[in-house]
C-alpha positions in Angstrom: 13.8 20.0 -59.4 11.1 19.8 -56.8 13.6 21.0 -54.2 14.4 24.1 -56.3 10.7 24.8 -57.0 9.9 24.6 -53.3 12.8 26.9 -52.6 11.7 29.5 -55.1 8.1 29.5 -54.0 9.0 29.7 -50.3 11.4 32.5 -50.9 8.7 34.5 -52.6 6.3 33.8 -49.7 9.0 34.8 -47.2 9.7 38.1 -49.0 6.0 39.1 -49.2 5.1 38.0 -45.7 8.1 39.9 -44.3 7.2 43.0 -46.4 3.6 42.9 -45.3 4.2 42.3 -41.7 7.1 44.8 -41.7 4.5 47.5 -42.3 2.9 46.5 -39.1 6.0 47.1 -37.1 5.9 50.8 -37.7 3.3 51.7 -34.9 4.9 49.1 -32.5 8.3 50.8 -33.0 6.8 54.2 -32.4 5.2 53.0 -29.2 8.5 51.3 -28.1 6.6 48.5 -26.5 8.8 45.4 -26.0 5.9 43.2 -25.0 4.0 44.1 -28.2 7.2 43.7 -30.3 7.8 40.2 -28.9 4.2 39.1 -29.5 4.4 40.4 -33.0 7.7 38.7 -33.7 6.2 35.4 -32.5 3.3 35.9 -34.9 5.7 36.5 -37.8 7.7 33.4 -36.9 4.5 31.3 -36.8 3.5 32.7 -40.2 7.0 31.9 -41.7 7.0 28.4 -40.4 3.4 27.8 -41.6 4.5 28.8 -45.1 7.6 26.6 -44.8 5.7 23.5 -43.8 3.0 23.9 -46.4 4.9 25.0 -49.4 7.9 22.7 -48.8 5.9 19.7 -47.5 7.8 19.6 -44.2 6.4 18.1 -41.0 8.0 19.5 -37.8 8.4 16.9 -35.1 9.2 18.2 -31.6 10.4 15.7 -29.1 11.1 16.3 -25.4 8.9 19.3 -24.6 8.7 17.9 -21.1 12.3 18.8 -20.6 11.5 22.6 -20.9 10.6 23.7 -17.3 8.8 27.0 -16.9 10.7 30.2 -16.1 14.2 31.3 -17.2 16.3 28.8 -19.2 19.5 28.6 -21.2 18.8 26.6 -24.4 22.0 25.2 -26.0 20.9 24.3 -29.5 22.7 22.9 -32.6 22.4 25.4 -35.5 22.1 24.3 -39.1 19.7 26.7 -40.8 17.6 29.8 -40.5 14.8 27.6 -39.3 16.5 27.4 -35.9 16.1 31.2 -35.6 12.3 30.9 -36.0 11.3 27.7 -34.2 12.0 28.8 -30.6 9.8 31.8 -31.1 7.0 29.3 -31.1 8.2 26.8 -28.4 8.8 29.0 -25.3 6.9 31.9 -23.8 9.6 34.6 -23.7 12.4 33.7 -26.1 15.6 35.7 -26.2 18.1 34.8 -28.8 21.8 35.6 -28.6 22.5 37.0 -32.1 25.3 38.6 -34.0 25.2 42.4 -34.2 25.0 42.4 -38.0 21.4 41.1 -37.8 20.3 44.3 -36.1 21.3 46.3 -39.2 18.8 44.5 -41.5 16.1 47.0 -42.6 12.8 46.5 -40.8 13.9 43.2 -39.1 16.9 44.7 -37.3 15.1 47.4 -35.3 12.5 44.9 -34.2 15.2 42.5 -33.0 16.5 45.3 -30.8 13.0 46.3 -29.6 12.1 42.7 -28.7 15.2 42.6 -26.4 17.3 40.1 -28.4 20.9 40.0 -27.1 23.2 41.3 -29.9 26.9 40.4 -29.6 29.6 42.3 -31.5 32.0 39.5 -32.2 34.8 42.0 -33.0 34.6 43.5 -29.5 36.6 40.8 -27.7 36.2 40.6 -23.9 33.8 43.6 -23.9 31.4 41.6 -26.0 31.4 38.8 -23.5 30.9 41.1 -20.5 28.0 42.9 -22.3 26.4 39.6 -23.2 26.6 38.3 -19.6 25.0 41.5 -18.3 22.2 41.3 -20.8 21.7 37.7 -20.0 21.4 38.4 -16.3 18.8 41.0 -17.1 16.9 38.6 -19.4 16.8 35.8 -16.8 15.6 38.3 -14.2 12.7 39.0 -16.5 11.9 35.2 -16.8 13.1 35.0 -20.4 14.4 31.8 -22.1 17.8 32.5 -23.7 18.6 30.6 -26.9 22.3 30.3 -27.8 24.0 28.3 -30.5 27.2 27.2 -28.7 29.2 26.5 -31.8 28.8 30.1 -32.8 27.9 29.5 -36.5 25.7 27.4 -38.7 27.0 23.9 -39.4 26.2 21.1 -41.8 23.9 18.4 -40.5 26.1 16.1 -38.4 29.1 18.5 -38.5 30.6 19.8 -35.2 32.5 23.0 -34.5 34.3 23.8 -31.2 32.0 25.1 -28.5 32.6 28.8 -27.9 33.4 30.1 -24.4 30.2 32.3 -24.2 27.9 29.4 -23.3 30.2 28.3 -20.5 30.3 31.8 -19.0 26.6 32.0 -19.2 26.1 28.6 -17.6 28.4 29.5 -14.8 26.7 32.8 -14.1 23.1 31.7 -14.3 21.5 29.4 -11.8 19.0 28.1 -14.5 18.6 24.8 -16.3 20.8 24.4 -19.4 18.9 22.4 -22.0 20.7 20.7 -24.9 18.9 20.5 -28.3 19.7 18.5 -31.4 18.2 19.0 -34.8 18.4 18.0 -38.5 17.0 21.2 -39.8 19.8 21.6 -42.3 18.5 18.6 -44.3 15.3 20.5 -45.2 16.2 24.2 -45.0 19.5 24.2 -46.7 22.2 26.9 -46.5 21.6 27.2 -50.2 18.5 29.5 -50.2 17.1 27.9 -53.3 16.8 24.4 -52.0 14.1 23.2 -49.7 13.4 19.5 -49.1 10.3 17.7 -48.0 10.1 15.2 -45.1 10.0 15.2 -41.3 12.3 17.7 -39.6 13.3 16.9 -36.0 13.9 19.1 -33.0 14.9 17.0 -30.0 15.1 18.5 -26.6 17.2 16.8 -24.0 17.2 16.7 -20.2 19.0 19.7 -18.5 22.7 19.4 -18.0 24.4 19.3 -14.6 24.9 23.0 -13.5 28.1 25.0 -13.0 30.7 22.5 -14.3 34.3 23.4 -15.3 34.9 24.2 -19.0 36.0 20.7 -20.0 33.3 19.0 -18.1 30.6 21.3 -19.5 31.9 20.8 -23.1 32.0 17.1 -22.7 28.6 17.0 -21.2 27.0 19.1 -23.9 28.6 17.2 -26.7 27.7 13.9 -25.1 24.1 15.0 -24.8 24.0 16.0 -28.5 25.5 12.6 -29.4 23.0 10.7 -27.4 20.1 12.7 -28.8 21.3 12.2 -32.4 21.9 8.5 -31.8 18.6 7.9 -30.1 16.6 9.8 -32.7 18.6 8.8 -35.8 19.9 12.2 -36.6 23.1 12.7 -38.7 26.3 12.4 -36.8 28.6 12.7 -39.8 28.7 15.9 -42.0 26.0 15.8 -44.7 26.4 18.5 -47.5 23.4 18.2 -49.8 23.5 21.8 -51.0 24.6 20.7 -54.5 22.3 17.8 -54.9 18.8 19.1 -56.0 17.6 15.6 -56.9 16.4 14.8 -53.3 12.8 15.9 -53.3 
């Protein structure tokens, strides 16, 4: 029951903070200032995570910050919950998420995603989507931005694995920047069921950069091995954990 109560309270907080801060986006959108939009988006992310940690009694533990060099990066993160879409706004200077186009159509939030320069990918556009993404990524890296990509292409359960999509490999080959693997157990606390939030210590573990410009098989194996090592070393789930129907875990 506590998990459900936390989820309800946090969802109310998220609704009102988004509505309130959404009003503040109006002048920024009128000015069309990407720098202001990005700063404001980072402020919103910090406000969301502050509410999440306090309302849901979650402690966020970040390990491996020393593996994030300054300048342009390609961050290859596991993706288990909406939490992963907020945390990197607070961890790097100029974050640039690769997102699905559908997110840009969300009222208030969508136009700000566009203005901040997030890279929207139309997954129905086939090879054109890949070309557009690579061009946008080249522009982002030239502007010293840190690109965050979820290589499996979708949210997974904690410990679950999906095939790595070709986009990350194309970007890694194109960009002469560090490719940083990241493991997490965020799905244990911010469940895909929006009404469940669990307390405890949430981990984000940042690994050492991968060897650059490998072939597809070598890159896939290297990334999966890095995730496995991070999960093993930091005792994160390596087998699928679906706790969305078990509200007893407080």
